[in-house]
N, C-alpha and C positions, 0 to 999 in steps of 0.2 A: 537114180541118181547115187552114182558112190562118194562118201565125204568128199576126198579131192576133186571130182567135176563139179562139185558143189563149191569148193576154193575157188575153184579157175574163173566161176562164172559168177562170184564175186567180186572177184578181182578186175575181172574182164570191164564189169559193171562201175567198180570202183573208179577205174581209170576211165572209162568211159566222162565217167560225171564231172571227171577233176579237170577231161582236156575243158570241156562243154565248159566249164568255171572259169577257170583261165580265159579262155576263148572269149569269153564274159569280159574279164576286164579287163587285157588287150585293146577292146573294142573300145571300150569304156573312154580307156587309155589314151586312144587315138581321136575318137573323139572329144575331148575334151583339149587334147594339141591344136588340132585343126579350129578350133573355135578360140584356141587363145594367138594363134595365129592373124582369122579374121582379125579375129578387136585388134592386135597390135597392127597390122596395115596398114588398118579405117584410120589410127589415132596416127600413123607415122604419113600415111594422105594427108590427115586438118592440119596437120603442123608445114609441110610441103605445100598445100596451097596457100594457106594464109603466109608464108616467106614468099612465094611468088606472089601474092596480093601486097604485101608491106611494099616487095622492093620495084614493084609497078608502080606504086604509088609516090616512091624518091625520084623514080628514073623521071613523072611530070613534073615533082616540084624542083627537080634540077633545069629541069626545061625549058622551066618560067624562066 
């Protein structure tokens, strides 16, 4: 194997490893965004349900 072939092989290996690292980072970021969205949705759902329950309680008091 010539020095040029060795250099090309080393560069190809480096690029492959770099793509793998970047892919892992992108996947971790994607998963973190999903978790954040799920948490936000749960919080907003809880707030909406509490508001609706309070509104129903106010309607019952007004009907009396």
